[in-house]
C-alpha positions in Angstrom: 10.0 65.6 -26.1 11.2 67.4 -22.9 8.8 70.3 -22.2 11.8 72.5 -20.9 14.7 72.2 -22.7 13.2 70.6 -26.1 15.0 67.4 -25.9 14.1 63.8 -25.9 12.9 62.5 -23.0 14.8 59.9 -21.0 13.3 56.7 -20.8 11.6 56.5 -24.4 10.8 53.3 -25.4 11.9 52.1 -28.7 9.2 51.7 -31.6 8.0 47.7 -32.0 10.0 46.2 -34.7 7.7 45.1 -37.7 7.0 41.3 -38.6 8.2 42.8 -41.9 12.3 42.6 -42.0 15.3 41.3 -43.6 15.8 39.0 -41.3 12.1 37.4 -41.6 12.2 37.7 -45.4 15.5 35.6 -45.2 13.6 32.8 -42.9 11.0 32.9 -45.1 12.7 32.6 -48.3 14.2 29.4 -46.5 11.2 27.7 -46.2 10.4 28.5 -49.8 13.7 26.7 -50.6 12.7 23.4 -49.0 10.2 22.3 -51.8 12.9 23.3 -54.4 15.7 21.4 -53.1 13.4 18.5 -52.7 12.3 18.6 -56.4 15.4 19.0 -57.7 17.1 15.6 -55.4 14.1 13.4 -56.4 14.9 14.2 -60.3 18.4 12.4 -60.5 20.7 13.2 -62.7 24.3 15.5 -62.2 22.6 18.4 -63.2 19.4 18.3 -61.2 21.8 17.0 -58.1 23.6 20.1 -58.2 20.7 22.2 -58.5 19.5 20.6 -55.1 22.9 20.9 -53.5 22.8 24.8 -54.4 19.2 25.0 -52.9 20.3 23.3 -49.9 23.4 25.3 -49.5 21.7 28.5 -49.7 19.2 27.9 -47.7 21.6 27.0 -45.1 23.4 30.1 -45.5 20.1 32.4 -44.9 20.1 30.5 -41.2 23.4 31.8 -40.5 22.5 35.2 -42.1 19.2 35.8 -40.6 20.4 35.3 -37.1 23.2 37.6 -37.5 21.3 40.2 -38.7 18.5 40.0 -36.4 20.7 40.1 -33.2 22.7 43.4 -34.7 20.1 45.0 -35.9 17.5 44.2 -32.9 15.2 42.8 -35.3 14.0 39.9 -33.0 10.7 39.2 -33.3 7.9 37.0 -32.2 7.5 35.5 -35.6 11.0 35.1 -36.1 11.6 33.0 -32.9 8.7 30.4 -33.8 9.3 30.5 -37.9 13.4 30.5 -37.7 13.2 26.8 -35.7 10.5 25.6 -37.9 12.3 26.7 -40.9 15.5 25.0 -39.7 13.6 21.6 -39.4 11.7 21.7 -42.4 15.2 21.8 -44.4 17.0 19.2 -42.3 14.0 16.9 -42.1 13.3 17.1 -45.8 16.7 16.4 -46.7 17.3 13.5 -44.4 13.9 12.0 -45.4 14.0 12.1 -49.4 17.5 11.2 -49.0 16.4 7.9 -47.1 13.1 7.5 -49.6 15.9 7.4 -52.5 17.6 4.6 -50.3 20.9 6.5 -49.8 20.6 6.8 -46.1 19.2 4.2 -43.4 15.7 5.2 -42.1 16.9 4.5 -38.4 19.3 7.3 -38.8 16.6 9.7 -40.2 14.5 8.7 -37.2 16.8 9.6 -34.7 17.8 12.7 -35.8 13.9 13.9 -36.5 13.0 12.7 -32.8 15.9 14.6 -31.2 15.4 18.3 -33.4 11.7 18.0 -32.8 11.6 16.6 -29.1 14.3 19.7 -28.2 12.0 21.9 -30.2 8.9 20.7 -28.2 11.1 21.3 -25.3 12.1 24.6 -25.8 8.8 25.9 -26.2 7.5 24.4 -23.5 10.5 26.0 -21.1 10.5 29.4 -22.5 8.5 31.2 -20.3 11.1 30.3 -17.3 14.1 31.3 -20.0 16.0 30.8 -23.1 18.6 28.3 -22.8 21.8 29.6 -24.9 22.9 27.6 -27.9 26.3 25.7 -26.9 29.3 25.5 -29.1 28.1 21.6 -29.4 24.9 22.8 -30.9 26.6 25.1 -33.4 29.0 21.9 -34.6 26.0 19.8 -34.7 24.2 22.4 -37.1 27.7 22.4 -39.2 28.1 18.7 -39.3 24.5 18.0 -40.1 24.7 20.4 -43.2 28.5 18.9 -44.2 27.0 15.5 -44.0 23.8 16.3 -46.2 25.7 18.1 -48.8 28.0 15.3 -49.1 24.9 12.9 -49.6 23.0 15.6 -52.4 26.9 15.6 -54.4 26.1 13.3 -57.6 27.9 10.1 -57.9 29.4 10.8 -60.4 32.0 13.1 -58.6 33.4 9.9 -57.5 33.2 10.9 -53.5 34.1 7.7 -51.3 30.9 6.3 -49.5 33.1 5.8 -46.3 33.4 9.8 -46.3 30.0 10.9 -46.1 29.2 7.9 -43.8 31.8 8.6 -41.0 30.7 12.5 -41.4 27.1 11.4 -41.1 28.2 9.3 -38.3 29.9 12.0 -36.4 26.7 14.4 -36.8 24.6 11.6 -35.4 26.8 11.4 -32.3 26.9 14.8 -31.7 23.4 15.6 -32.2 22.3 13.3 -29.6 25.1 14.1 -27.2 23.8 17.4 -27.5 20.1 16.7 -27.0 20.6 14.6 -23.6 22.8 18.3 -22.9 20.0 20.1 -23.6 17.1 18.1 -21.6 19.4 18.2 -18.9 19.9 22.1 -18.9 16.1 22.5 -19.6 15.2 20.3 -16.6 17.5 22.7 -14.3 15.8 25.9 -15.8 12.4 24.3 -15.0 13.1 23.9 -11.5 11.7 25.9 -8.5 14.3 27.4 -6.0 13.3 25.2 -3.5 14.1 22.1 -6.0 17.7 23.4 -6.9 18.4 23.8 -3.6 17.1 20.2 -2.9 19.2 18.6 -5.7 22.5 20.2 -4.5 22.2 19.3 -1.1 21.6 22.5 0.9 18.4 23.5 2.8 17.0 26.7 1.4 17.1 30.0 3.6 14.5 30.4 6.5 13.2 33.2 6.9 14.7 34.9 10.6 13.0 34.1 13.9 11.2 36.6 15.1 12.4 38.2 18.2 11.7 37.0 21.6 10.2 40.0 23.9 11.5 39.9 26.7 9.8 39.4 30.2 8.2 43.3 31.3 6.9 41.8 34.2 8.0 43.7 37.0 10.1 41.4 39.8 8.6 40.6 42.7 6.7 38.1 44.9 5.9 34.3 43.2 2.5 35.7 41.3 0.7 32.3 41.9 0.8 33.3 45.4 -1.9 36.1 45.1 0.3 39.0 46.8 -0.1 42.5 45.2 2.7 44.2 44.0 3.6 47.1 45.1 4.0 50.1 43.3 8.2 51.7 42.9 8.5 54.2 45.3 9.1 57.9 44.6 12.3 59.1 46.2 
């Protein structure tokens, strides 16, 4: 409080955000839904498949919801920055690995997606001290396509979904995943470069410090100093 007027002092630092908040709770719920989803998926049968679909869909929705709440309500915490990408990769990785183990998705597709996801996550933490690379529209499209593709693969076969449909969507998700991964690497390299490196890459020389002014010759004009003649002082008129 201001001692004179009794009003709040300017520049008051807001209290730190606690680790227990609705955004972090949703992240933890997403992590807890991963084993539930895997258990339902490996059981087989229409009912269990629908249960796995519900678990995966609910976990994916929490991914969207916790990010929105964290930004709008100022609930961004160090725990959330670390746990959120871990939860995302755990959910996607568990789905892809389980589908491949069941023989429903080629292992090379799972391998490519997981290498990209884990590699970009490691790269994100490597350059976080220099700045945060904002999510691109391609990254958002990648996430959406992955969720739709996995949901199509989880759907019970009894629903009669053509195999070509889910294969095309998964193929599109794979292409966008790899392209956005390459774009992320390029942006991370640019972010990690020093100003001098950036100037060299663009072909422009870095700004040099201004040259020190040359002091004028303060020596009085007169005969050649090498001749040894003495210089007379100026005459006062």
